[in-house]
C-alpha positions in Angstrom: -3.4 -20.7 13.9 -6.1 -18.7 12.2 -8.5 -16.6 14.2 -12.1 -16.4 13.1 -12.2 -12.9 14.5 -10.4 -11.5 11.5 -12.2 -8.4 10.2 -12.4 -7.7 6.5 -13.3 -4.2 5.3 -14.3 -3.4 1.7 -12.0 -0.6 0.5 -12.1 -0.5 -3.3 -12.9 -2.4 -6.5 -10.1 -3.8 -8.6 -11.5 -1.7 -11.5 -10.7 1.5 -9.4 -6.9 0.8 -9.6 -5.4 0.1 -13.0 -2.2 -2.0 -13.1 0.8 0.3 -12.4 -1.3 2.8 -10.4 -2.1 3.5 -6.8 -5.2 4.6 -4.8 -5.3 6.1 -1.4 -8.0 4.9 1.0 -8.6 5.9 4.6 -9.5 3.2 7.2 -10.0 4.2 10.8 -8.3 7.6 10.2 -5.2 5.8 8.8 -4.1 6.6 5.2 -3.4 3.4 3.3 -2.0 3.2 -0.2 -3.3 0.4 -2.5 -0.8 -0.4 -5.2 -1.7 -2.5 -8.3 1.4 -4.5 -9.5 0.5 -6.5 -12.6 -3.0 -7.2 -11.3 -2.0 -8.0 -7.7 -2.9 -5.3 -5.1 -0.7 -4.6 -2.2 -1.4 -2.2 0.7 1.1 -0.1 2.6 1.0 2.9 4.9 0.7 6.0 2.8 3.3 7.8 5.0 7.0 7.8 4.3 8.9 6.7 7.3 11.7 9.3 6.6 9.7 12.5 7.1 6.0 11.7 7.0 5.3 12.7 3.4 2.5 11.0 1.5 3.6 8.2 -0.9 0.5 8.5 -3.0 2.1 11.4 -4.8 5.1 9.2 -5.6 5.8 7.0 -8.6 5.0 3.3 -8.6 7.6 1.4 -10.7 7.0 -2.3 -10.7 7.0 -3.3 -7.0 8.7 -0.1 -5.9 7.1 3.2 -4.7 9.3 6.3 -4.5 8.6 9.1 -2.1 8.3 12.4 -4.1 9.9 14.5 -1.3 13.4 13.0 -0.9 13.5 9.8 -3.1 13.2 7.1 -0.5 12.0 3.9 -2.1 10.0 1.0 -0.6 9.0 -2.5 -1.8 5.1 -2.4 -1.8 5.0 -6.2 -1.3 7.0 -6.2 2.0 7.3 -2.5 3.1 11.1 -3.0 3.0 13.3 0.1 2.4 15.1 0.0 -0.9 16.7 3.4 -0.9 17.8 6.0 1.6 17.1 8.4 3.2 14.4 6.2 4.8 15.8 3.5 7.2 12.5 2.1 8.6 10.1 0.0 6.6 6.5 1.1 6.0 3.6 -0.9 7.5 1.9 -3.4 5.2 -1.6 -4.7 5.3 -3.2 -7.9 4.0 -5.4 -7.5 1.0 -7.9 -10.1 -0.2 -10.0 -10.1 -3.3 -13.5 -11.5 -3.8 -14.6 -11.0 -7.4 -14.0 -7.3 -8.1 -14.0 -6.3 -4.4 -10.8 -5.6 -2.5 -10.8 -6.0 1.3 -8.2 -5.1 3.9 -7.9 -7.7 6.6 -7.1 -6.9 10.2 
């Protein structure tokens, strides 16, 4: 069942994030990382669940982001942990696109 109370917040333009790159945005004091994978943008928490390091300094390789501090890797589509030392997934957020505008939905 879809709620009509879903809030969409404009966070970036697709032209701000080239394929294979990321962009950090802050929404309600929360750091969120937008990841462009072959033209599709995914959004995850910008905080590694292993030790709180920022993922925006890491390398995006396909659908995987690697934490620069200890090498934990996450799937940006699902938040799933792909490599230790992290064991908890990162939060994911729904992204929608209207023209060139990217919105986070909550």
